[in-house]
C-alpha positions in Angstrom: 127.8 106.4 88.5 129.2 109.0 86.2 128.0 109.7 82.7 130.4 109.6 79.8 129.2 113.0 78.6 128.7 116.6 79.9 125.1 117.5 79.8 122.4 118.5 82.2 119.4 117.2 80.1 118.9 114.4 77.6 118.4 116.9 74.8 121.0 116.3 72.1 122.1 113.0 73.4 122.0 110.4 70.6 123.2 106.9 70.2 123.8 104.2 72.8 124.7 105.2 76.3 126.4 102.5 78.4 124.9 102.9 81.9 127.6 100.7 83.5 130.2 103.5 83.1 131.7 104.2 86.5 133.2 102.8 89.6 131.3 99.7 90.8 131.1 97.7 87.6 133.6 95.0 88.7 131.9 94.6 92.0 128.5 93.7 90.4 130.2 91.4 87.9 131.9 89.5 90.8 128.6 89.4 92.8 126.8 88.0 89.7 129.6 85.4 89.2 129.4 84.3 92.9 125.6 83.9 92.6 126.0 81.8 89.4 128.6 79.6 91.1 126.4 79.2 94.2 123.4 78.2 92.0 125.5 75.6 90.1 127.0 74.1 93.3 123.6 74.1 95.0 121.9 72.5 92.0 124.7 69.9 91.7 124.3 68.9 95.4 120.5 68.7 95.1 120.7 66.5 92.0 123.3 64.2 93.6 121.1 63.9 96.7 118.0 63.1 94.5 120.0 60.6 92.4 121.3 58.8 95.4 117.8 58.6 96.9 116.4 57.0 93.7 119.4 54.7 93.4 118.8 53.3 96.9 115.1 52.5 96.1 115.9 50.6 92.9 
């Protein structure tokens, strides 16, 4: 990743520094989104299976 400033040390750097500055930010956002969607779909399937199992017993 690239830094949004020209410096070889942290001396003199003040304020917030966004570490996501650079090339692969969108890749990690898409990976995170895919993982969230997978977790939601997996949880939904598990809950439906558990609900159906309890409904059959009642």
